[in-house]
C-alpha positions in Angstrom: 34.2 -3.8 217.9 35.0 -0.5 216.3 38.1 0.6 218.2 38.9 4.3 217.9 42.3 4.9 216.4 42.5 8.5 215.4 40.7 11.8 216.0 41.2 14.8 213.6 39.7 18.3 213.8 39.3 20.1 210.5 38.9 23.8 211.1 37.5 25.5 208.0 36.4 29.0 207.0 35.1 30.7 203.9 34.4 34.3 203.1 30.8 35.6 202.7 30.2 37.7 199.6 27.3 39.6 201.2 28.0 40.1 204.9 25.0 40.1 207.2 24.0 40.8 210.8 21.3 40.3 213.3 20.2 42.2 216.4 23.5 41.2 218.1 25.3 43.5 215.8 28.0 41.0 214.8 28.8 41.2 211.1 29.1 37.8 209.6 32.0 38.1 207.1 32.9 34.4 207.1 31.3 31.0 207.6 33.3 28.3 209.3 33.2 25.2 211.4 35.1 22.6 213.4 34.6 19.3 211.6 35.5 16.2 213.6 36.7 13.1 211.9 37.1 9.9 214.0 38.6 6.7 212.4 38.5 3.2 213.7 41.1 0.5 213.4 38.9 -1.3 210.9 38.8 1.8 208.7 35.4 3.2 209.4 35.3 7.0 209.5 32.7 9.0 211.4 32.0 12.7 211.0 30.7 15.2 213.5 30.5 19.0 213.8 30.9 21.5 216.7 28.8 24.7 216.9 30.6 27.9 217.8 34.2 29.2 217.5 36.1 26.5 215.7 39.5 27.0 217.2 38.1 26.7 220.7 36.3 23.4 219.9 39.5 22.1 218.4 41.5 23.0 221.6 39.1 21.1 223.8 39.1 18.1 221.5 42.8 17.8 221.0 43.9 18.6 224.5 41.1 17.0 226.6 38.8 14.6 224.7 40.8 12.9 222.0 43.4 11.3 224.3 40.7 9.8 226.4 38.8 8.1 223.6 41.7 6.5 221.6 41.5 2.7 222.0 37.9 2.7 223.1 34.9 1.1 221.4 32.9 3.6 219.4 29.7 1.6 220.2 30.1 2.7 223.9 28.9 6.1 222.8 27.0 7.1 225.9 29.6 5.6 228.2 32.2 7.8 226.4 29.8 10.8 226.6 29.6 10.5 230.4 33.3 10.0 230.8 34.2 13.1 228.8 31.5 15.2 230.5 32.7 14.2 234.0 36.2 14.9 232.9 35.4 18.5 231.9 32.5 19.7 234.1 34.7 20.9 236.9 35.8 23.6 234.5 32.4 24.4 233.0 29.3 22.4 232.2 28.1 24.6 229.4 29.4 26.4 226.3 32.3 25.3 224.1 33.2 22.3 226.2 29.8 20.8 225.4 29.9 21.9 221.8 33.2 20.1 221.3 31.7 17.0 223.0 28.8 17.2 220.6 31.0 16.9 217.6 32.6 13.7 219.0 29.1 12.2 219.9 27.8 12.8 216.3 30.9 11.2 214.8 30.6 8.2 217.0 26.9 7.7 216.0 28.1 7.9 212.4 30.5 5.1 213.0 28.0 3.0 214.8 25.6 3.3 211.9 28.2 2.5 209.3 29.4 -0.5 211.2 25.8 -1.8 211.6 24.8 -0.9 208.1 21.9 1.2 209.4 21.0 4.9 209.3 21.4 6.6 212.7 17.7 7.2 213.2 17.1 3.4 213.1 19.6 3.1 216.0 18.0 5.8 218.2 14.4 4.5 218.1 13.3 4.3 214.5 11.7 6.6 212.0 8.4 8.3 212.9 8.7 10.0 209.5 10.7 9.6 206.3 10.6 13.3 205.4 10.3 16.5 207.3 8.9 20.0 206.5 11.6 22.6 206.5 11.5 26.3 207.1 13.9 28.8 205.6 15.9 30.8 208.1 17.1 34.1 206.7 16.1 37.7 206.3 19.1 39.0 208.3 20.0 42.7 208.0 22.2 43.4 205.0 21.4 46.7 203.3 20.5 49.1 206.1 18.9 51.5 203.5 16.6 48.7 202.2 15.7 46.8 205.3 12.0 46.3 204.4 12.5 45.9 200.7 15.2 43.3 201.0 13.2 41.3 203.5 10.2 41.2 201.2 12.4 40.2 198.2 14.1 37.4 200.2 11.0 36.0 201.7 9.1 35.9 198.4 12.0 34.2 196.8 11.9 31.4 199.4 8.3 30.9 198.8 9.0 30.8 195.1 11.6 28.0 195.8 8.8 26.0 197.5 9.3 26.8 201.2 6.0 27.0 203.1 7.5 28.4 206.3 10.0 31.2 206.8 11.8 32.6 209.9 13.0 36.2 209.8 15.2 38.3 212.1 14.0 41.2 214.1 15.6 43.6 216.6 16.5 46.7 214.7 16.4 49.0 217.7 13.0 50.3 216.7 9.9 48.1 217.5 8.0 50.2 215.0 10.5 49.4 212.3 10.4 45.8 213.3 6.6 45.8 213.0 6.7 47.5 209.6 9.2 44.9 208.3 7.3 41.9 209.6 4.0 43.3 208.4 5.5 43.8 204.9 6.7 40.3 204.8 3.4 38.8 206.0 1.5 40.8 203.3 4.0 39.7 200.7 4.0 35.9 201.4 0.3 35.7 202.2 -1.6 34.0 205.0 -0.8 30.4 204.0 2.9 30.7 204.7 4.0 30.0 208.3 6.0 32.9 209.6 8.3 33.0 212.6 10.4 35.8 214.1 13.8 35.6 215.9 15.1 38.5 218.0 18.4 36.8 219.1 17.6 37.9 222.7 17.7 41.7 222.2 14.6 42.9 224.1 13.7 43.6 227.7 10.8 41.7 229.2 8.3 44.7 228.9 9.4 45.4 225.3 9.2 41.7 224.3 5.6 41.6 225.7 4.5 44.8 224.0 6.0 43.8 220.6 4.8 40.2 221.0 1.1 41.4 221.4 1.5 43.4 218.1 3.1 40.4 216.3 0.2 38.1 217.3 -2.1 40.1 215.0 0.2 39.1 212.1 -0.3 35.4 212.8 3.3 34.8 213.8 3.9 31.1 214.7 6.6 31.7 217.3 8.7 34.5 218.9 12.2 33.1 219.2 14.6 34.3 221.8 12.8 37.5 222.8 15.0 38.1 225.8 18.4 37.1 227.3 18.8 33.4 227.8 20.0 33.9 231.3 16.7 35.5 232.4 14.6 32.4 233.1 12.1 34.3 235.2 11.7 36.8 232.4 10.9 34.0 230.0 8.2 32.8 232.3 6.7 36.3 232.2 6.9 36.6 228.5 5.5 33.1 227.8 2.6 33.6 230.2 1.8 37.0 228.7 1.5 36.0 225.1 -0.8 33.7 223.3 1.8 33.2 220.6 4.4 30.4 221.3 7.7 31.6 222.7 10.8 29.6 221.7 14.4 29.4 222.8 17.2 27.3 224.1 19.8 27.3 221.3 22.2 28.8 223.8 21.5 26.1 226.4 23.4 22.9 226.9 22.7 19.3 228.3 19.7 17.9 230.0 20.7 19.8 233.2 20.7 23.1 231.4 17.2 22.4 230.0 15.8 20.9 233.2 14.5 24.1 234.8 13.3 25.6 231.5 10.9 22.7 230.8 9.9 22.1 234.4 8.8 25.7 234.7 7.5 25.8 231.2 9.5 29.0 230.7 9.2 28.4 226.9 6.6 26.7 224.7 9.3 25.4 222.4 12.8 24.4 223.2 15.4 24.4 220.5 18.5 22.4 221.4 21.2 22.2 218.7 22.7 18.7 218.2 26.1 20.3 217.4 26.1 22.4 220.7 23.8 20.9 223.4 25.6 17.6 223.7 25.2 15.7 220.4 22.6 13.2 219.3 22.9 11.3 222.6 22.1 14.3 224.8 19.4 15.9 222.5 17.4 12.6 222.8 17.4 13.1 226.6 16.5 16.8 226.2 13.6 16.0 223.9 12.3 13.3 226.3 12.5 15.8 229.2 10.6 18.4 227.1 7.9 16.1 225.8 7.2 14.7 229.4 6.5 18.3 230.5 4.3 19.2 227.5 7.0 21.4 225.9 7.6 21.1 222.2 11.1 20.3 220.9 12.1 21.9 217.5 15.9 21.7 217.1 18.0 24.7 216.1 20.4 24.1 213.2 23.2 26.3 211.9 26.2 24.8 210.3 27.4 22.4 207.7 25.8 19.5 205.9 27.1 17.3 208.8 25.1 19.1 211.4 22.1 19.2 209.1 22.2 15.5 208.5 22.5 14.8 212.3 19.5 17.0 212.9 17.5 15.2 210.3 18.1 11.8 212.0 17.2 13.4 215.3 14.0 14.7 213.8 13.2 11.3 212.2 13.2 9.6 215.6 11.3 12.4 217.4 7.7 11.5 218.4 4.8 13.6 217.2 4.1 16.3 219.8 1.5 15.4 220.8 0.4 12.3 219.0 -2.8 12.8 217.0 -4.8 11.7 214.0 -3.3 14.4 211.9 -0.1 15.4 213.8 2.0 18.5 213.4 5.4 17.0 213.0 8.5 19.0 214.1 10.1 21.4 211.6 13.6 21.3 210.2 15.5 24.6 210.4 17.1 25.0 207.0 19.1 28.2 207.1 19.6 29.8 203.7 22.6 32.2 204.2 25.6 31.7 202.1 27.5 28.6 203.3 29.7 26.4 201.1 29.9 23.8 204.0 26.2 23.2 203.7 26.0 23.2 199.9 29.4 21.8 198.8 30.7 19.5 201.5 28.8 16.4 200.6 28.7 14.4 197.3 24.9 14.7 197.3 23.7 18.0 198.9 20.8 18.0 201.2 18.0 19.8 199.4 14.4 20.7 199.9 11.5 20.1 197.4 8.4 22.2 198.0 9.7 22.7 201.6 10.1 19.0 202.2 13.5 17.4 203.0 14.0 13.6 202.9 15.6 11.8 205.8 18.9 10.2 204.8 18.7 6.4 204.6 22.3 5.3 203.9 24.3 3.9 206.9 25.4 6.3 209.6 24.6 9.9 208.9 23.9 8.9 205.3 26.3 11.5 203.7 29.6 11.3 201.9 32.1 14.0 202.6 34.2 15.6 199.8 37.7 16.0 201.3 38.7 18.4 198.6 36.2 20.9 200.2 37.9 20.5 203.6 41.3 21.0 201.9 40.2 24.1 200.0 38.9 26.0 203.0 41.2 24.6 205.7 42.5 27.1 208.3 46.1 26.6 209.2 
């Protein structure tokens, strides 16, 4: 048994040298995270991560979750998940309560893997693949006087680094400017690079449909979050109107949150985040729900090397969608914005080679954390 003895939240933050923004208008001046450390009586340490405002996640964990899991067996991971969810759902079954729970769930899976001497993906069904193709997420808005030029420069640099797929931001307040920018990137990277766009839910339904039809001519693979996540009927309209795939769901939580999305096929692709939607345990259920309704599951990823590693294990155990002689395996989102917690937190950084990222094979999440990095960027 791996009895839980201690739960620690490490809230970390680092300044961004080149602040960036998206259609939401929020200027990212720092990168941060709430890193969850769980230690067992026999000295095994598991690591997890929570998506969203770090101090809020810490408050949930320290005041609500940690006291309930001390003394319990980490191998009872889904029993613990249900207990914590049922403890908190009277006060909200979405948002930061679930993000905080996600960090605990990931850390428990890390402990289970280490105690069994197996990587997490071997414990959640096995490896459908030993490597995944990644796509570079970037092309935010930085220099408002060079929006097109900077996008072209950044996209071509990703291609030079070996990426064969790129996702760019749109939503500049001018559909014509968005189209100019996307068209310039498409011409710069060529027809062989897979290109996706992400609007961060800034459009109305009619505007999303009009722009989407223009984007289809540029061979865009998917249109991510075209409209507000609350407007499920609107997503049905946009998805039905476009031949291009519509994606979303990074702002949704748990199997219950995704239930109506997939049952109504409101999106072609759902994008649960393992650090937000409920952890590895819950994302497995969301993926099963999606696949059973013919909806593709391509997880969202935005955070540290811990969340990236957890996503890789989830992807390793995700079936081909659909199975075929030459399947199109799910993609890994590999965001490329400045982030020391992605690049410096682990002894061996997670890297791509020609767009390919290897699935970790060491026990647990398969990563070793550098505590000096946590100490360097710790928020009091």
